[in-house]
N, C-alpha and C positions, 0 to 999 in steps of 0.2 A: 248263797247265790254264787254261781260259777261264772267266771268271765273266760270265754274261749276266744283266743286270738289266732287267726289263721294268716299265714304269710304266703303270698303267692309271688312267684318270680316268673316274669315273662322276659324272654330274651328277644330283643328287637334287633334287626339288622342295623349296622352302622349307617348313619345318614337318615334314619327313619324320621327324625324330628326336623329335618332340614327341608324347607319347601323349595319349590322350583326356582323362585327368584333368588333365594339365598345360595342355591347350588350354582346358578349362573354367576352370581357376584363372586363367589369363592374361586371359580375357575378363571374369571376375568382378572381378579387380583393376582392369582398365581402366575398367569401368563404374562401379565404386566411386569411382575418382579423378575421372572425368568428372562424375558426379553431385555430388561434393563441390565441384568447381569451379563448377558451375551454382548450387549453394546460395550460394556466396560471391558470385557475380555478382548474384544476387537481393538479397543483403544490401547490396552496393554500390549497387544501384539505389535501394533504400529509404533508405540513409543519405546518399549524396552525389549521387544522380541519375546514376549510371553509365549510359553509353550503349554498347551493343555495336557501334555504328557508329563509335565514337571510335577514334583511333589505338591506344589500349591494348586496346580490345575487339577490333579487327581482329588484333592480334598474339596475343591470347589464343585467337582462333579458329584461327590458324595453328598454335599449339601443340597444340590439340585434334586438328587434322587430322594433325599429325605423330605424335601418340600412337596414333591409330587406324591409320595406315599402318604403323607399326612393329610393333604387335601383330598386325595382319593378316598381315604378313610372317612373324612368328614362328610363327603357328599354321597357316601354309600356305594362307591364304585368297586365292585368285587371282581370285575372282569378285565381290569387293566385298560379300560377305554381312555382314561386320562393320559396314561403313558402313550398310547397310540396317537391321541390327539396332538400331544406336544412333540413327540419324536418323529413318528412316521408321517403324520399329516401336517407337520410344521405349523402348529397353532391354527390350523384350518386353512392356511395359505394354499395348500394343494387341492383342497375341496374334494378329498377322497370320498368314495362312496361306500356305504355299508348296506347290507341287504339281508333279507330272510327269504330263502328260496321257496319256502312252503306257501306263504301267502303273498309273495312278490312285493314285500316291503322293500323299498329302495329310498335312500336318502343321501345327498351330498352333505358332508359335514364341513361347514365353513365357519361356524360361530360357536361360542360356549352354549348358547341356547339350543343349537342343533345337537350338540353333544349330550345335553341333558335330556333331550327328546329320545335319544338312543338309550340312555340309562333307564328312563321311564318305560320304554318299550320292552327292554330286556327284563325289567323287574316284574312285568306282567307274565313272565314265563316264556316269552318268545326268544328263540335263538337268533342272534344277530352276528354276522361275520363281515369281514372286510373282503 
């Protein structure tokens, strides 16, 4: 009697096993931590004249970059939408619009849930731009 074992490897995109609610939760957590860090930076500026261009400030920026990269990977963001949401859209405060000119998809991005909707839309093969 022969036993044949077949091994199959399927490569899934990052974030494949993360559902919508978990994606939103991870973005909210990240934004909360980043905003708290920014508040502490502002406090340091007022108290000791902290400079974001100092060696400490540059290392702190690297830490923020790493946090954004890691969360983007966890939620399956392969198009840098999380970077855009945090930096350009200022955590949704600006309510910037994204669109798809082909089928006239337009959406103002104000919340992590809105951002996840854009991720889901682009995962379906639709091109989305700012």
